[in-house]
N, C-alpha and C positions, 0 to 999 in steps of 0.2 A: 494500699494499706494491708491487704491480705498477704501480699508477697513480702512486705516488710516484717509483718508479724511472724510469718513462716521462717524467714531468715533469722529473726531474733531468737526463735525457739531452737533452731539448729545451732546457733552460736552459743546459747546457754548450755546446750548439751556437750559442748567442747569436744567435737569429734577429732580423733587423732589417728595419724598413720605412724606405724613404728615397726620394730622388728623384735623377735625374741632371741634369746641366747641360751644355749645349754652347755653346761660343763659336765663332763663325765670323768669321774675318778675311779680307777680300777686298781685292785691289788691282784694283778694277774699271776697265774701259775705257769711256770715253765715245765713243759712236758716233753719228754723224749719217748717216742714209741719205738720199740725194738721188735722187729718182725722176722721170724724164722722163714727162710726161703729154701731150706734143704729139700732134697728129693722126696723125703717122706711126707712132705706137705701135699704131695699129689694124691694121697690116700683119699678114697671116695666115701668115707664114713660121714661126711657132712652133706649128704645127697640133697639136691641133684648135682652139687658142685663139689670140688675138692676143698681141702682145708685152707689152702692159700687164697683161693677165690672168695670163699666165705669170709675169711679173716679180713681181707681187703675191704669188702663191703661193710663189715661191721665197724672197722676203723674209720671208713669214710663217714658213716653215720655219727660216730663219736666226734670227729673233727667238726662236722656241721653243727653239732649241738653245743660247741664251746663258744665262748665270747670273751674277748679281752686277754686270752692266753697266748703265749708263744708256744708253738708246737713244732717239733722236729721229728725226723724219721731215720732210724738206723735199720739196715737189713743185714742179715748174717746167714752164713752157712759154714764153710770151713774158715772163712775170713769174715770180718765185719767192716762195714763202711757206712758213712753218712750219706744217705740218699737225699736228704734235705735238712739243712741246718734249722735252728730255731727261727720261727717266723710267725707273724700275724697275718701273712698273706695266704689265707686258707685256699683260695682257688689255685695258687701256684703249688702249694703243698699237695693238693689233690691230684694235680697233673703228675707230680713226681710219684705219688702212690700208684697211679694208673700204670706207670712204666715198670713197676716191680713185677718180676717174673722169675721163673726157674732158670738156672744156668747163668745167672749174673756173676756168680763166683763158684769155685770148685765145691763139690758136695761135701757135707760134713755138718757138725753142729757145735759151734764155738760159743757157748752161752756166756762163759766168763769174759771172753773178748768182746762180745756184744755189750755186756754191762759196762766194761771199761770204756768202750767207744762212746756209749751214750753219756756216761759220767763226764768224760772229757768235754763234751758239748755243754754240760751244765756247770762245770767247775767255776767258771768266771761269772756266772749269773748272779745278780743281786736280788732276784725274786724272793719273796718271803717263803714261798713253797716251791720245791723242786722235786719232780717225781719222774720215775721211769716205769713204763708199762711194757713188760717183756712177755711176748707170746712165743712158745715153742711147743713142739710135739715130740721131742726126743730126749736124748741123753748127751751130755757134754762129752765129745770125743775128739775135739780139735782145739787149736788156739794155744797161746803161750801162757795163759793165765786160767786157773781153775775158778769156778763160779763162787766158791766160798771166800777165797782170797779177794776176788773182785768185789764181792758184797761188803766185806769189811772196809775196803777202800771207799766204796760208795757211801756207806754209813758215816765214815769219817768226814765226808763232804756235806753231810746233812741232807742227803738225797733219799727219799722214800721210794721203795720199789714194790710194785705189784707184779706178781708172776702169774702167768696163765698157762696151764697145761692143756693143750688142745688135742682132741681126738680120743678115740676109744683104745683101751688096752687090749692086748691079745691079737687075734687074727682079724685083719681088715682087708677090704678090697683095694687092690693097687693096680693102676693101669699099666699095661705092657703093649708096646706097639709091635704088631705082628705084620711083616711085609706081605703076607698072603691074605690075612683075614682082617687087617686093620687093628684097631685098639680092642684088646680084650682085658679082662680083669682076672687077677690071680690073688690068692690069699697070702698075705705076708704078716709077719709078727710086728706089732706096734708096741713100743716100750717108751714110757714117759717117766723121767726121774722125779717123781713127786717129792721124795725126801729132800733132794737138793733144792728144788724150787721153793719148798716150804721154808727151808733154812735160810735161803737168800732173802725171802720176804721178812722172816723174823728178825734177822740181823739188821735189816735196814728200816724196820718199823712199818713195813707194808703188810700185805696180805696175799695169800695164795688162793687161786681159784682153779676150779676144774671144769672144763667145758667138753661135754661128750657129744654135743650136737650144736647146730647153728643157733637155735633159739637160746640155749644156755649161754653161748658165747656173747650174743647180743645183750642179754641181761647182765652179764658180768661187766661189760663196758658201761652199761647204763648205771650200774651200782657204783663203779669207780667214779663216774661223772657226778653222781649225787654226793659222794663222799668228799670230792675235791671241788668245792664250790668257789667260784671267783667272786670276791666282794666288789660290787659295782654301786657307786653312789652318783646320782644325777641331780644337778642343781639347775633350775630354770630361772631365767631373769626376763 
């Protein structure tokens, strides 16, 4: 009788086995990262590493902090090319980022061409928000298209551009390989075309940032990430 009563109580409780279901709706942002890999990015004013090494680490943190967005990578010096197309496969994107280094293309700084290359990757996107984040430490001195013309074309496509001038102005330490004494540092002039970068950002509805050290650069990417929030809606059944 005790067993029957216990079973009756359990039956009255109607125990059930089942499964849950989650639906995630995202309004992702398509983001093209444009990274300068010209020789001047070897400058050591982002100590203890050079500008490129620090920039790659900051970009890595930025990618890891995103969710639901498609992100791609363009690198540029005298020429610009797509290192990784738009993707949500962040581990794959990070592998392509790790491979970025000096000497991948001839030295120079083709800012306009970098903008055009990034915009071409976003042109056919149907994302509600499309942005370019361009980081450079120099002045446009190469490429078939100037930055202002490229910016106007980018704006016509509804793409917002954030520009970042990385490094200090004036004399900075620059590594030189000496066959006798190894790597030594010499002072070289560093020049960043803030005026053009500000104008590119203004034309496209973005914003210009100035990063004189690694901490400032990290905060810039954090700020951009806060401004460009992806809408995520989760429903559970």
